[in-house]
Backbone as XML, in Angstrom:
<?xml version="1.0"?>
<chain id="A" units="angstrom">
  <residue number="1" name="MET">
    <atom name="N" x="0.841" y="-1.159" z="0.014"/>
    <atom name="CA" x="0.006" y="-0.009" z="0.019"/>
    <atom name="C" x="0.891" y="1.230" z="-0.044"/>
  </residue>
  <residue number="2" name="THR">
    <atom name="N" x="0.605" y="2.161" z="-0.879"/>
    <atom name="CA" x="1.424" y="3.380" z="-0.932"/>
    <atom name="C" x="0.836" y="4.487" z="-0.078"/>
  </residue>
  <residue number="3" name="THR">
    <atom name="N" x="1.636" y="5.541" z="0.144"/>
    <atom name="CA" x="1.222" y="6.727" z="0.899"/>
    <atom name="C" x="0.023" y="7.358" z="0.241"/>
  </residue>
  <residue number="4" name="ALA">
    <atom name="N" x="-0.021" y="7.453" z="-1.064"/>
    <atom name="CA" x="-1.132" y="8.003" z="-1.755"/>
    <atom name="C" x="-2.425" y="7.212" z="-1.471"/>
  </residue>
  <residue number="5" name="GLN">
    <atom name="N" x="-2.285" y="5.901" z="-1.365"/>
    <atom name="CA" x="-3.500" y="5.104" z="-1.079"/>
    <atom name="C" x="-3.944" y="5.369" z="0.323"/>
  </residue>
  <residue number="6" name="LEU">
    <atom name="N" x="-3.040" y="5.867" z="1.281"/>
    <atom name="CA" x="-3.354" y="6.031" z="2.566"/>
    <atom name="C" x="-3.484" y="7.479" z="3.040"/>
  </residue>
  <residue number="7" name="ALA">
    <atom name="N" x="-4.111" y="8.258" z="2.147"/>
    <atom name="CA" x="-4.252" y="9.723" z="2.444"/>
    <atom name="C" x="-5.006" y="9.845" z="3.762"/>
  </residue>
  <residue number="8" name="THR">
    <atom name="N" x="-5.891" y="8.941" z="4.140"/>
    <atom name="CA" x="-6.537" y="8.907" z="5.432"/>
    <atom name="C" x="-6.362" y="7.478" z="6.034"/>
  </residue>
  <residue number="9" name="VAL">
    <atom name="N" x="-5.818" y="7.432" z="7.249"/>
    <atom name="CA" x="-5.754" y="6.119" z="7.903"/>
    <atom name="C" x="-6.913" y="6.088" z="8.902"/>
  </residue>
  <residue number="10" name="VAL">
    <atom name="N" x="-7.655" y="5.112" z="8.895"/>
    <atom name="CA" x="-8.841" y="4.957" z="9.894"/>
    <atom name="C" x="-8.504" y="3.996" z="10.873"/>
  </residue>
  <residue number="11" name="LEU">
    <atom name="N" x="-8.405" y="4.366" z="12.115"/>
    <atom name="CA" x="-8.101" y="3.390" z="13.210"/>
    <atom name="C" x="-9.399" y="2.908" z="13.865"/>
  </residue>
  <residue number="12" name="GLY">
    <atom name="N" x="-9.463" y="1.551" z="13.939"/>
    <atom name="CA" x="-10.588" y="0.947" z="14.500"/>
    <atom name="C" x="-10.301" y="0.288" z="15.910"/>
  </residue>
  <residue number="13" name="THR">
    <atom name="N" x="-11.091" y="-0.594" z="16.388"/>
    <atom name="CA" x="-10.887" y="-1.210" z="17.700"/>
    <atom name="C" x="-9.942" y="-2.495" z="17.601"/>
  </residue>
  <residue number="14" name="SER">
    <atom name="N" x="-9.480" y="-2.804" z="16.392"/>
    <atom name="CA" x="-8.749" y="-4.048" z="16.248"/>
    <atom name="C" x="-7.256" y="-3.818" z="15.876"/>
  </residue>
  <residue number="15" name="GLY">
    <atom name="N" x="-6.853" y="-2.602" z="16.018"/>
    <atom name="CA" x="-5.408" y="-2.233" z="15.760"/>
    <atom name="C" x="-5.173" y="-1.664" z="14.410"/>
  </residue>
  <residue number="16" name="ALA">
    <atom name="N" x="-3.947" y="-1.472" z="14.099"/>
    <atom name="CA" x="-3.600" y="-0.881" z="12.746"/>
    <atom name="C" x="-2.448" y="-1.678" z="12.136"/>
  </residue>
  <residue number="17" name="ALA">
    <atom name="N" x="-2.572" y="-1.825" z="10.791"/>
    <atom name="CA" x="-1.454" y="-2.409" z="10.011"/>
    <atom name="C" x="-0.242" y="-1.532" z="10.031"/>
  </residue>
  <residue number="18" name="ALA">
    <atom name="N" x="0.939" y="-2.285" z="9.947"/>
    <atom name="CA" x="2.171" y="-1.538" z="10.046"/>
    <atom name="C" x="2.298" y="-0.384" z="8.948"/>
  </residue>
  <residue number="19" name="ASP">
    <atom name="N" x="1.880" y="-0.770" z="7.793"/>
    <atom name="CA" x="1.932" y="0.276" z="6.697"/>
    <atom name="C" x="1.064" y="1.488" z="6.983"/>
  </residue>
  <residue number="20" name="ALA">
    <atom name="N" x="-0.008" y="1.282" z="7.683"/>
    <atom name="CA" x="-0.901" y="2.452" z="8.125"/>
    <atom name="C" x="-0.190" y="3.249" z="9.138"/>
  </residue>
  <residue number="21" name="VAL">
    <atom name="N" x="0.463" y="2.631" z="10.053"/>
    <atom name="CA" x="1.218" y="3.384" z="11.153"/>
    <atom name="C" x="2.349" y="4.172" z="10.483"/>
  </residue>
  <residue number="22" name="ILE">
    <atom name="N" x="3.102" y="3.518" z="9.520"/>
    <atom name="CA" x="4.226" y="4.229" z="8.902"/>
    <atom name="C" x="3.635" y="5.407" z="7.995"/>
  </residue>
  <residue number="23" name="ALA">
    <atom name="N" x="2.541" y="5.259" z="7.350"/>
    <atom name="CA" x="2.018" y="6.282" z="6.573"/>
    <atom name="C" x="1.680" y="7.510" z="7.416"/>
  </residue>
  <residue number="24" name="ALA">
    <atom name="N" x="1.189" y="7.252" z="8.651"/>
    <atom name="CA" x="0.771" y="8.367" z="9.529"/>
    <atom name="C" x="2.053" y="8.939" z="10.209"/>
  </residue>
  <residue number="25" name="ALA">
    <atom name="N" x="2.961" y="8.111" z="10.633"/>
    <atom name="CA" x="4.126" y="8.592" z="11.465"/>
    <atom name="C" x="5.124" y="9.294" z="10.491"/>
  </residue>
  <residue number="26" name="ARG">
    <atom name="N" x="5.429" y="8.642" z="9.432"/>
    <atom name="CA" x="6.505" y="9.115" z="8.578"/>
    <atom name="C" x="6.039" y="9.969" z="7.414"/>
  </residue>
  <residue number="27" name="ASN">
    <atom name="N" x="4.843" y="9.726" z="6.851"/>
    <atom name="CA" x="4.440" y="10.374" z="5.671"/>
    <atom name="C" x="3.296" y="11.334" z="5.846"/>
  </residue>
  <residue number="28" name="GLY">
    <atom name="N" x="2.886" y="11.559" z="7.035"/>
    <atom name="CA" x="1.844" y="12.624" z="7.251"/>
    <atom name="C" x="0.350" y="12.284" z="6.793"/>
  </residue>
  <residue number="29" name="ALA">
    <atom name="N" x="0.105" y="11.005" z="6.751"/>
    <atom name="CA" x="-1.183" y="10.642" z="6.435"/>
    <atom name="C" x="-2.248" y="11.131" z="7.501"/>
  </residue>
  <residue number="30" name="HIS">
    <atom name="N" x="-3.362" y="11.503" z="7.135"/>
    <atom name="CA" x="-4.464" y="11.994" z="8.096"/>
    <atom name="C" x="-4.919" y="10.783" z="8.907"/>
  </residue>
  <residue number="31" name="VAL">
    <atom name="N" x="-5.179" y="10.909" z="10.172"/>
    <atom name="CA" x="-5.660" y="9.772" z="10.978"/>
    <atom name="C" x="-7.044" y="10.103" z="11.505"/>
  </residue>
  <residue number="32" name="GLU">
    <atom name="N" x="-7.911" y="9.197" z="11.485"/>
    <atom name="CA" x="-9.279" y="9.238" z="11.996"/>
    <atom name="C" x="-9.679" y="8.025" z="12.709"/>
  </residue>
  <residue number="33" name="LEU">
    <atom name="N" x="-10.499" y="8.185" z="13.656"/>
    <atom name="CA" x="-11.059" y="7.033" z="14.520"/>
    <atom name="C" x="-12.326" y="6.495" z="13.720"/>
  </residue>
  <residue number="34" name="SER">
    <atom name="N" x="-12.491" y="5.282" z="13.670"/>
    <atom name="CA" x="-13.752" y="4.693" z="13.162"/>
    <atom name="C" x="-14.910" y="5.001" z="14.053"/>
  </residue>
  <residue number="35" name="SER">
    <atom name="N" x="-16.130" y="4.823" z="13.678"/>
    <atom name="CA" x="-17.231" y="5.023" z="14.530"/>
    <atom name="C" x="-17.187" y="4.077" z="15.778"/>
  </residue>
  <residue number="36" name="ASP">
    <atom name="N" x="-16.847" y="2.735" z="15.413"/>
    <atom name="CA" x="-16.722" y="1.859" z="16.544"/>
    <atom name="C" x="-15.665" y="2.321" z="17.588"/>
  </residue>
  <residue number="37" name="ALA">
    <atom name="N" x="-14.464" y="2.762" z="17.176"/>
    <atom name="CA" x="-13.484" y="3.269" z="18.010"/>
    <atom name="C" x="-13.976" y="4.425" z="18.813"/>
  </residue>
  <residue number="38" name="ARG">
    <atom name="N" x="-14.639" y="5.365" z="18.200"/>
    <atom name="CA" x="-15.143" y="6.521" z="18.875"/>
    <atom name="C" x="-16.114" y="6.060" z="20.008"/>
  </residue>
  <residue number="39" name="GLU">
    <atom name="N" x="-17.014" y="5.162" z="19.752"/>
    <atom name="CA" x="-17.920" y="4.592" z="20.679"/>
    <atom name="C" x="-17.270" y="3.986" z="21.930"/>
  </residue>
  <residue number="40" name="GLU">
    <atom name="N" x="-16.148" y="3.238" z="21.594"/>
    <atom name="CA" x="-15.427" y="2.501" z="22.609"/>
    <atom name="C" x="-14.712" y="3.540" z="23.466"/>
  </residue>
  <residue number="41" name="VAL">
    <atom name="N" x="-14.113" y="4.612" z="22.906"/>
    <atom name="CA" x="-13.460" y="5.678" z="23.714"/>
    <atom name="C" x="-14.516" y="6.351" z="24.621"/>
  </residue>
  <residue number="42" name="ALA">
    <atom name="N" x="-15.677" y="6.710" z="24.078"/>
    <atom name="CA" x="-16.706" y="7.259" z="24.851"/>
    <atom name="C" x="-17.177" y="6.424" z="25.931"/>
  </residue>
  <residue number="43" name="ARG">
    <atom name="N" x="-17.150" y="5.138" z="25.725"/>
    <atom name="CA" x="-17.552" y="4.173" z="26.764"/>
    <atom name="C" x="-16.549" y="3.983" z="27.941"/>
  </residue>
  <residue number="44" name="VAL">
    <atom name="N" x="-15.313" y="3.766" z="27.599"/>
    <atom name="CA" x="-14.402" y="3.530" z="28.601"/>
    <atom name="C" x="-13.485" y="4.751" z="29.038"/>
  </residue>
  <residue number="45" name="GLY">
    <atom name="N" x="-13.491" y="5.730" z="28.225"/>
    <atom name="CA" x="-12.733" y="6.949" z="28.524"/>
    <atom name="C" x="-12.905" y="7.473" z="30.014"/>
  </residue>
  <residue number="46" name="PRO">
    <atom name="N" x="-14.124" y="7.766" z="30.417"/>
    <atom name="CA" x="-14.176" y="8.370" z="31.714"/>
    <atom name="C" x="-13.718" y="7.415" z="32.803"/>
  </residue>
  <residue number="47" name="MET">
    <atom name="N" x="-14.011" y="6.147" z="32.621"/>
    <atom name="CA" x="-13.511" y="5.149" z="33.736"/>
    <atom name="C" x="-12.057" y="5.131" z="33.712"/>
  </residue>
  <residue number="48" name="TRP">
    <atom name="N" x="-11.346" y="5.094" z="32.507"/>
    <atom name="CA" x="-9.943" y="5.003" z="32.354"/>
    <atom name="C" x="-9.251" y="6.281" z="32.917"/>
  </residue>
  <residue number="49" name="THR">
    <atom name="N" x="-9.802" y="7.382" z="32.608"/>
    <atom name="CA" x="-9.289" y="8.666" z="33.027"/>
    <atom name="C" x="-9.374" y="8.791" z="34.590"/>
  </residue>
  <residue number="50" name="ARG">
    <atom name="N" x="-10.483" y="8.483" z="35.220"/>
    <atom name="CA" x="-10.543" y="8.452" z="36.621"/>
    <atom name="C" x="-9.570" y="7.452" z="37.318"/>
  </residue>
  <residue number="51" name="TRP">
    <atom name="N" x="-9.435" y="6.264" z="36.875"/>
    <atom name="CA" x="-8.649" y="5.266" z="37.435"/>
    <atom name="C" x="-7.180" y="5.660" z="37.224"/>
  </residue>
  <residue number="52" name="HIS">
    <atom name="N" x="-6.785" y="6.129" z="36.040"/>
    <atom name="CA" x="-5.407" y="6.504" z="35.712"/>
    <atom name="C" x="-4.981" y="7.725" z="36.635"/>
  </residue>
  <residue number="53" name="SER">
    <atom name="N" x="-5.904" y="8.693" z="36.699"/>
    <atom name="CA" x="-5.538" y="9.826" z="37.623"/>
    <atom name="C" x="-5.357" y="9.455" z="38.995"/>
  </residue>
  <residue number="54" name="GLN">
    <atom name="N" x="-6.190" y="8.533" z="39.541"/>
    <atom name="CA" x="-6.026" y="8.137" z="40.904"/>
    <atom name="C" x="-4.756" y="7.366" z="41.058"/>
  </residue>
  <residue number="55" name="MET">
    <atom name="N" x="-4.335" y="6.444" z="40.094"/>
    <atom name="CA" x="-3.055" y="5.840" z="40.185"/>
    <atom name="C" x="-1.845" y="6.749" z="40.180"/>
  </residue>
  <residue number="56" name="LEU">
    <atom name="N" x="-1.940" y="7.808" z="39.388"/>
    <atom name="CA" x="-0.869" y="8.744" z="39.285"/>
    <atom name="C" x="-0.780" y="9.567" z="40.523"/>
  </residue>
  <residue number="57" name="ALA">
    <atom name="N" x="-1.974" y="10.006" z="41.057"/>
    <atom name="CA" x="-1.938" y="10.713" z="42.339"/>
    <atom name="C" x="-1.412" y="9.912" z="43.541"/>
  </residue>
  <residue number="58" name="GLN">
    <atom name="N" x="-1.567" y="8.655" z="43.485"/>
    <atom name="CA" x="-1.186" y="7.832" z="44.637"/>
    <atom name="C" x="0.336" y="7.448" z="44.461"/>
  </residue>
  <residue number="59" name="SER">
    <atom name="N" x="0.887" y="7.689" z="43.255"/>
    <atom name="CA" x="2.323" y="7.402" z="43.108"/>
    <atom name="C" x="3.307" y="8.126" z="43.847"/>
  </residue>
  <residue number="60" name="ASP">
    <atom name="N" x="4.483" y="7.694" z="44.144"/>
    <atom name="CA" x="5.479" y="8.464" z="44.823"/>
    <atom name="C" x="6.162" y="9.498" z="43.897"/>
  </residue>
  <residue number="61" name="THR">
    <atom name="N" x="5.893" y="9.353" z="42.632"/>
    <atom name="CA" x="6.510" y="10.147" z="41.665"/>
    <atom name="C" x="5.556" y="11.361" z="41.283"/>
  </residue>
  <residue number="62" name="PRO">
    <atom name="N" x="5.903" y="12.560" z="41.459"/>
    <atom name="CA" x="5.051" y="13.662" z="41.179"/>
    <atom name="C" x="4.798" y="13.804" z="39.734"/>
  </residue>
  <residue number="63" name="VAL">
    <atom name="N" x="3.558" y="14.050" z="39.250"/>
    <atom name="CA" x="3.183" y="14.223" z="37.898"/>
    <atom name="C" x="2.573" y="15.540" z="37.692"/>
  </residue>
  <residue number="64" name="TYR">
    <atom name="N" x="3.090" y="16.359" z="36.782"/>
    <atom name="CA" x="2.666" y="17.700" z="36.573"/>
    <atom name="C" x="1.125" y="17.644" z="36.195"/>
  </residue>
  <residue number="65" name="GLY">
    <atom name="N" x="0.386" y="18.490" z="36.815"/>
    <atom name="CA" x="-1.106" y="18.524" z="36.519"/>
    <atom name="C" x="-1.890" y="17.611" z="37.330"/>
  </residue>
  <residue number="66" name="ILE">
    <atom name="N" x="-1.286" y="16.583" z="37.944"/>
    <atom name="CA" x="-2.005" y="15.629" z="38.856"/>
    <atom name="C" x="-1.580" y="15.878" z="40.248"/>
  </residue>
  <residue number="67" name="SER">
    <atom name="N" x="-0.308" y="15.898" z="40.524"/>
    <atom name="CA" x="0.196" y="16.069" z="41.895"/>
    <atom name="C" x="1.005" y="17.194" z="42.232"/>
  </residue>
  <residue number="68" name="THR">
    <atom name="N" x="1.258" y="18.042" z="41.326"/>
    <atom name="CA" x="2.206" y="19.028" z="41.621"/>
    <atom name="C" x="1.687" y="20.055" z="42.730"/>
  </residue>
  <residue number="69" name="ALA">
    <atom name="N" x="0.384" y="20.123" z="42.937"/>
    <atom name="CA" x="-0.095" y="20.989" z="44.000"/>
    <atom name="C" x="-0.692" y="20.111" z="45.124"/>
  </residue>
  <residue number="70" name="SER">
    <atom name="N" x="-0.518" y="18.875" z="45.028"/>
    <atom name="CA" x="-0.902" y="17.948" z="46.070"/>
    <atom name="C" x="-0.142" y="18.098" z="47.323"/>
  </residue>
  <residue number="71" name="PRO">
    <atom name="N" x="-0.848" y="18.148" z="48.523"/>
    <atom name="CA" x="-0.083" y="18.120" z="49.746"/>
    <atom name="C" x="0.910" y="17.018" z="49.903"/>
  </residue>
  <residue number="72" name="ARG">
    <atom name="N" x="0.642" y="15.871" z="49.320"/>
    <atom name="CA" x="1.592" y="14.759" z="49.399"/>
    <atom name="C" x="2.925" y="15.000" z="48.724"/>
  </residue>
  <residue number="73" name="HIS">
    <atom name="N" x="2.895" y="15.769" z="47.710"/>
    <atom name="CA" x="4.028" y="16.152" z="46.905"/>
    <atom name="C" x="4.552" y="17.570" z="47.069"/>
  </residue>
  <residue number="74" name="SER">
    <atom name="N" x="3.916" y="18.351" z="47.843"/>
    <atom name="CA" x="4.172" y="19.771" z="47.845"/>
    <atom name="C" x="5.328" y="20.136" z="48.723"/>
  </residue>
  <residue number="75" name="GLY">
    <atom name="N" x="5.731" y="19.216" z="49.676"/>
    <atom name="CA" x="6.840" y="19.492" z="50.466"/>
    <atom name="C" x="6.438" y="20.510" z="51.640"/>
  </residue>
  <residue number="76" name="ALA">
    <atom name="N" x="5.203" y="20.870" z="51.654"/>
    <atom name="CA" x="4.690" y="21.779" z="52.760"/>
    <atom name="C" x="4.609" y="21.036" z="54.062"/>
  </residue>
  <residue number="77" name="ARG">
    <atom name="N" x="5.189" y="21.580" z="55.051"/>
    <atom name="CA" x="5.343" y="20.850" z="56.363"/>
    <atom name="C" x="3.946" y="20.624" z="56.975"/>
  </residue>
  <residue number="78" name="ASP">
    <atom name="N" x="2.934" y="21.544" z="56.774"/>
    <atom name="CA" x="1.661" y="21.388" z="57.300"/>
    <atom name="C" x="0.715" y="20.610" z="56.435"/>
  </residue>
  <residue number="79" name="GLY">
    <atom name="N" x="1.206" y="20.120" z="55.228"/>
    <atom name="CA" x="0.339" y="19.362" z="54.346"/>
    <atom name="C" x="-0.570" y="20.163" z="53.451"/>
  </residue>
  <residue number="80" name="SER">
    <atom name="N" x="-0.385" y="21.523" z="53.566"/>
    <atom name="CA" x="-1.265" y="22.325" z="52.725"/>
    <atom name="C" x="-0.798" y="22.357" z="51.255"/>
  </residue>
  <residue number="81" name="PRO">
    <atom name="N" x="-1.764" y="22.599" z="50.314"/>
    <atom name="CA" x="-1.307" y="22.658" z="48.857"/>
    <atom name="C" x="-0.272" y="23.816" z="48.695"/>
  </residue>
  <residue number="82" name="VAL">
    <atom name="N" x="0.570" y="23.551" z="47.758"/>
    <atom name="CA" x="1.739" y="24.499" z="47.508"/>
    <atom name="C" x="1.148" y="25.537" z="46.463"/>
  </residue>
  <residue number="83" name="LYS">
    <atom name="N" x="1.478" y="26.788" z="46.585"/>
    <atom name="CA" x="1.023" y="27.871" z="45.649"/>
    <atom name="C" x="1.999" y="27.760" z="44.381"/>
  </residue>
  <residue number="84" name="PRO">
    <atom name="N" x="1.517" y="28.000" z="43.175"/>
    <atom name="CA" x="2.265" y="27.914" z="42.026"/>
    <atom name="C" x="3.586" y="28.687" z="42.099"/>
  </residue>
  <residue number="85" name="THR">
    <atom name="N" x="3.530" y="29.840" z="42.818"/>
    <atom name="CA" x="4.728" y="30.704" z="42.828"/>
    <atom name="C" x="5.802" y="30.149" z="43.748"/>
  </residue>
  <residue number="86" name="THR">
    <atom name="N" x="5.505" y="29.080" z="44.520"/>
    <atom name="CA" x="6.502" y="28.473" z="45.362"/>
    <atom name="C" x="7.018" y="27.150" z="44.831"/>
  </residue>
  <residue number="87" name="LEU">
    <atom name="N" x="6.554" y="26.791" z="43.636"/>
    <atom name="CA" x="6.978" y="25.540" z="43.015"/>
    <atom name="C" x="8.455" y="25.647" z="42.571"/>
  </residue>
  <residue number="88" name="PRO">
    <atom name="N" x="9.226" y="24.629" z="42.793"/>
    <atom name="CA" x="10.659" y="24.777" z="42.259"/>
    <atom name="C" x="10.702" y="24.776" z="40.735"/>
  </residue>
  <residue number="89" name="ARG">
    <atom name="N" x="11.632" y="25.522" z="40.174"/>
    <atom name="CA" x="11.694" y="25.711" z="38.785"/>
    <atom name="C" x="12.805" y="24.779" z="38.251"/>
  </residue>
</chain>
């Protein structure tokens, strides 16, 4: 399959062929999700996001946007959230 044949790569729920990945990654082919893939993302997305955020927040490694202002990672002695102006640069 040539790049011209892959002007648009449609990703579904069953994965992607190597030539489709190469067309998108190296040759700039446009990528779209199939309707089945969009439905699956809509179904599991909120559950995954909540679970993943909780796992990151419980981690010992700070993650920007999840734990940077968390008392657990702030370094504040009293456990209060850190203000953005006091974050290390």
